[in-house]
C-alpha positions as CSV (number, residue, x, y, z in Angstrom):
1,X,21.9,-21.5,-0.1
2,X,18.5,-21.4,1.6
3,X,15.6,-19.8,-0.3
4,X,15.6,-16.0,0.1
5,X,12.6,-13.7,0.2
6,X,13.1,-10.2,-1.3
7,X,11.0,-7.2,-0.1
8,X,11.1,-4.2,-2.5
9,X,10.0,-0.7,-1.4
10,X,11.3,-1.4,2.1
11,X,11.2,2.3,3.0
12,X,7.6,2.6,1.9
13,X,4.3,2.1,3.7
14,X,3.7,-1.6,2.8
15,X,7.2,-2.7,2.2
16,X,8.3,-1.5,5.7
17,X,5.2,-3.0,7.3
18,X,5.7,-6.5,5.8
19,X,9.0,-7.0,7.6
20,X,7.4,-7.5,11.0
21,X,5.1,-10.3,10.0
22,X,7.9,-12.0,8.1
23,X,10.1,-11.8,11.3
24,X,7.3,-13.4,13.3
25,X,7.4,-16.3,10.8
26,X,11.2,-16.5,11.3
27,X,11.8,-15.3,7.7
28,X,14.7,-13.0,7.4
29,X,14.1,-11.2,4.1
30,X,16.6,-9.3,1.9
31,X,15.3,-5.7,1.7
32,X,15.7,-3.6,-1.5
33,X,16.2,0.2,-1.4
34,X,17.1,2.6,-4.1
35,X,19.1,5.0,-1.9
36,X,22.2,3.6,-0.3
37,X,21.8,6.2,2.4
38,X,18.7,4.4,3.6
39,X,20.5,1.1,4.4
40,X,21.2,2.2,7.9
41,X,17.4,1.9,8.7
42,X,17.7,-1.9,8.5
43,X,20.4,-2.9,11.0
44,X,21.1,-6.6,11.0
45,X,19.3,-7.2,7.7
46,X,20.7,-8.0,4.3
47,X,20.2,-4.9,2.1
48,X,20.3,-4.8,-1.7
49,X,20.7,-1.3,-3.2
50,X,18.9,-1.3,-6.6
51,X,17.0,1.1,-8.8
52,X,14.0,-0.3,-10.8
53,X,15.6,1.2,-13.9
54,X,18.9,-0.6,-13.5
55,X,18.6,-4.2,-14.8
56,X,22.0,-5.2,-13.6
57,X,21.3,-4.0,-10.1
58,X,17.9,-5.8,-10.1
59,X,19.7,-9.0,-11.2
60,X,22.0,-8.7,-8.2
61,X,19.1,-8.0,-5.8
62,X,17.2,-11.0,-7.2
63,X,20.1,-13.4,-7.1
64,X,19.1,-16.5,-5.1
65,X,15.6,-15.2,-4.4
66,X,12.7,-17.6,-4.2
67,X,9.9,-15.2,-3.5
68,X,9.6,-11.5,-3.9
69,X,7.2,-8.7,-2.8
70,X,6.8,-6.1,-5.5
71,X,5.8,-2.5,-4.9
72,X,7.3,0.5,-6.7
73,X,7.3,4.2,-5.7
74,X,4.4,6.3,-7.0
75,X,5.4,7.3,-10.5
76,X,4.1,7.8,-14.0
77,X,6.4,4.9,-14.9
78,X,5.2,2.6,-12.2
79,X,3.7,0.0,-14.6
80,X,6.8,0.0,-16.8
81,X,9.0,-0.5,-13.7
82,X,6.9,-3.2,-12.2
83,X,6.7,-5.2,-15.5
84,X,10.5,-4.8,-15.8
85,X,11.0,-6.2,-12.3
86,X,8.6,-9.1,-13.0
87,X,10.5,-10.0,-16.1
88,X,13.8,-9.8,-14.2
89,X,12.4,-11.9,-11.4
90,X,11.4,-14.7,-13.9
91,X,14.9,-14.5,-15.5
92,X,16.5,-14.8,-12.1
93,X,14.5,-18.0,-11.3
94,X,12.1,-16.4,-8.7
95,X,9.3,-18.9,-8.0
96,X,6.7,-16.6,-6.5
97,X,5.8,-13.0,-7.0
98,X,3.5,-11.1,-4.7
99,X,2.3,-7.9,-6.4
100,X,0.7,-4.9,-4.7
101,X,-2.1,-3.7,-6.9
102,X,-5.2,-1.7,-6.0
103,X,-8.9,-2.3,-5.2
104,X,-11.0,-2.3,-8.4
105,X,-8.0,-2.4,-10.8
106,X,-9.5,-2.6,-14.3
107,X,-8.1,-1.9,-17.8
108,X,-11.1,0.4,-18.7
109,X,-11.2,2.3,-15.4
110,X,-11.5,6.1,-15.5
111,X,-8.9,6.1,-12.8
112,X,-5.4,6.1,-14.3
113,X,-3.9,4.3,-11.3
114,X,-6.4,1.4,-11.6
115,X,-5.6,1.1,-15.4
116,X,-1.9,1.0,-14.6
117,X,-2.3,-1.7,-12.0
118,X,-4.5,-3.7,-14.3
119,X,-1.7,-3.6,-17.0
120,X,0.8,-5.0,-14.5
121,X,-1.6,-7.7,-13.3
122,X,-2.2,-8.8,-16.9
123,X,1.5,-8.9,-17.6
124,X,2.4,-10.9,-14.5
125,X,-0.4,-13.4,-15.3
126,X,1.3,-14.1,-18.6
127,X,4.6,-15.1,-16.9
128,X,5.8,-18.5,-15.7
129,X,5.7,-17.6,-12.1
130,X,3.5,-18.2,-9.1
131,X,1.7,-14.9,-8.8
132,X,-0.3,-13.6,-5.9
133,X,-2.1,-10.2,-6.4
134,X,-3.0,-8.0,-3.5
135,X,-5.7,-5.4,-4.2
136,X,-6.0,-3.2,-1.1
137,X,-8.6,-0.4,-0.8
138,X,-7.7,3.1,0.5
139,X,-5.1,2.9,3.3
140,X,-6.1,4.1,6.7
141,X,-2.5,5.2,7.0
142,X,-3.0,7.6,4.2
143,X,-4.8,9.8,6.8
144,X,-1.5,10.4,8.4
145,X,-0.8,12.9,5.5
146,X,-3.4,15.0,7.2
147,X,-1.9,14.7,10.7
148,X,-0.2,18.1,10.8
149,X,-3.3,19.9,9.6
150,X,-5.6,18.0,12.0
151,X,-3.3,18.7,14.9
152,X,-3.1,22.4,14.0
153,X,-6.7,23.1,13.0
154,X,-8.8,20.1,14.1
155,X,-10.1,19.7,10.5
156,X,-9.4,17.9,7.3
157,X,-11.1,17.8,3.9
158,X,-11.6,15.7,0.8
159,X,-14.0,15.6,-2.2
160,X,-15.9,12.5,-1.1
161,X,-19.2,13.6,0.5
162,X,-20.9,10.9,2.6
163,X,-19.7,8.0,0.5
164,X,-18.4,5.1,2.5
165,X,-15.1,3.4,1.8
166,X,-14.0,0.0,3.1
167,X,-10.5,1.4,4.0
168,X,-7.9,-1.1,5.2
169,X,-5.0,-0.9,7.6
170,X,-1.5,-1.2,6.1
171,X,-0.6,-3.8,8.9
172,X,-3.3,-6.1,7.5
173,X,-2.0,-5.7,4.0
174,X,1.5,-6.6,5.3
175,X,0.1,-9.7,7.1
176,X,-1.5,-11.0,3.9
177,X,1.6,-10.2,1.9
178,X,3.7,-12.2,4.4
179,X,1.4,-15.2,4.2
180,X,1.3,-14.9,0.4
181,X,5.1,-15.0,0.3
182,X,5.7,-18.0,2.4
183,X,2.6,-20.2,2.6
184,X,1.8,-23.0,0.1
185,X,-1.4,-23.1,-1.9
186,X,-1.7,-19.4,-2.6
187,X,-0.4,-19.3,-6.2
188,X,-2.7,-17.6,-8.6
189,X,-4.8,-15.9,-5.9
190,X,-6.1,-12.4,-6.1
191,X,-7.0,-10.9,-2.7
192,X,-9.2,-7.8,-2.3
193,X,-8.1,-6.3,1.0
194,X,-10.6,-4.2,2.9
195,X,-11.4,-3.2,6.5
196,X,-14.2,-4.9,8.4
197,X,-16.7,-2.2,7.4
198,X,-17.2,0.7,5.1
199,X,-16.8,4.1,6.8
200,X,-17.4,7.7,5.8
201,X,-14.9,10.5,6.3
202,X,-17.2,11.9,9.0
203,X,-17.0,8.6,10.8
204,X,-13.3,8.9,10.5
205,X,-13.4,12.3,12.1
206,X,-15.5,10.9,14.9
207,X,-13.1,8.1,15.5
208,X,-10.2,10.6,15.7
209,X,-12.1,12.8,18.1
210,X,-12.7,9.8,20.4
211,X,-9.0,8.7,20.1
212,X,-7.4,12.0,20.7
213,X,-9.9,13.6,23.0
214,X,-9.9,16.7,20.8
215,X,-12.6,17.7,18.3
216,X,-11.8,16.7,14.7
217,X,-14.1,17.7,11.9
218,X,-14.4,16.7,8.3
219,X,-15.0,19.2,5.5
220,X,-16.5,17.9,2.2
221,X,-14.6,20.1,-0.3
222,X,-14.8,20.4,-4.1
223,X,-12.2,18.6,-6.2
224,X,-10.9,22.0,-7.2
225,X,-10.4,23.1,-3.6
226,X,-8.8,19.7,-2.8
227,X,-6.4,20.0,-5.7
228,X,-5.5,23.6,-4.9
229,X,-4.5,22.6,-1.4
230,X,-2.1,19.9,-2.6
231,X,-0.8,21.6,-5.8
232,X,2.5,22.7,-4.1
233,X,3.1,19.2,-2.7
234,X,2.4,16.9,-5.6
235,X,3.3,16.8,-9.3
236,X,0.4,17.4,-11.7
237,X,0.1,13.7,-12.9
238,X,-0.2,12.5,-9.3
239,X,-2.6,15.2,-8.2
240,X,-4.8,14.5,-11.2
241,X,-4.8,10.8,-10.4
242,X,-5.6,11.4,-6.7
243,X,-8.6,13.5,-7.8
244,X,-9.7,10.6,-10.0
245,X,-9.3,8.2,-7.0
246,X,-11.5,10.4,-4.9
247,X,-14.1,10.7,-7.6
248,X,-14.1,6.8,-7.7
249,X,-14.7,6.8,-3.9
250,X,-17.4,9.5,-4.1
251,X,-19.3,7.5,-6.6
252,X,-19.7,4.7,-4.0
253,X,-17.5,2.3,-5.9
254,X,-15.2,1.4,-3.0
255,X,-17.6,0.3,-0.3
256,X,-17.7,-3.5,-0.7
257,X,-16.2,-5.4,2.3
258,X,-14.2,-8.5,1.4
259,X,-13.3,-11.2,3.9
260,X,-9.8,-11.9,2.5
261,X,-7.9,-10.4,5.4
262,X,-9.6,-12.7,7.9
263,X,-9.6,-15.6,5.5
264,X,-5.8,-15.4,5.1
265,X,-4.7,-14.3,8.5
266,X,-7.3,-16.0,10.7
267,X,-8.2,-12.7,12.5
268,X,-10.6,-9.9,11.7
269,X,-9.3,-6.9,9.7
270,X,-8.4,-3.9,11.8
271,X,-11.2,-1.5,12.5
272,X,-11.1,2.3,12.1
273,X,-11.4,2.7,15.9
274,X,-8.3,0.6,16.4
275,X,-6.3,2.5,13.8
276,X,-7.3,5.8,15.4
277,X,-6.4,4.6,18.9
278,X,-3.0,3.2,17.7
279,X,-2.1,6.5,15.9
280,X,-3.7,9.0,18.2
281,X,-0.3,10.6,19.1
282,X,0.3,11.5,15.4
283,X,-3.0,13.3,15.1
284,X,-2.5,15.0,18.5
285,X,1.0,16.2,17.8
286,X,1.1,16.4,14.0
287,X,4.3,14.2,14.0
288,X,4.4,11.0,12.0
289,X,7.2,8.6,12.9
290,X,8.9,7.1,9.9
291,X,9.0,3.2,10.2
């Protein structure tokens, strides 16, 4: 049996995106989904249906796997599920594990998500596996959550003021993930993944205005207003963590630009202007196409 690459979270933002760069490398990965009803989204691919809480199913998904990309759905139990998967991967004989973490992951961070990611990183580092850690900054594609509002009102808001963030395109994360899964010499690396420059949310609004040909404005709102607008859509733990994330951005702690995307892929990281152009239709129509 030839070595197999497993991609978890295949219906999520980065898991779905990593399939294309693997295809370009002639790597046909096994994709893992929790819901068997999602298998139809991957015609011609080997699909493993497994829940991160089901060790037996994880074992079947990992059977014969040489390298695995690990990302779990957003959850209060994300760290627990990722460490369980990592242990199962080692037990199954997986050689390399590429873990999606987060920019500035630290055990003592005031941001719960960064603490959770740091916990996973520390656990994976203790295991007998070739580990590669990806620490992406804020995703440009996260702006697509505002697409409906932007299309309807021409405005979006967040509690960030004029702080700049070196946000990164998911396609660049995926390209680095693919390289990390298949290329030699990357074991033990930790890559901080950013865009080519730090941008403010007002600059984001300007880029969307230019791309769509319609005025888009950014409103700096209070954390309370931001939370109130999202309270019906997110559970309390996730909303509180998101507010912590934005406080981290507002303090200017996410503005450093790192060359890792270009170093690994050989091309510059995607700029805000290019992201806005490529996704202009979503911000014009308020419709986001599921990958």
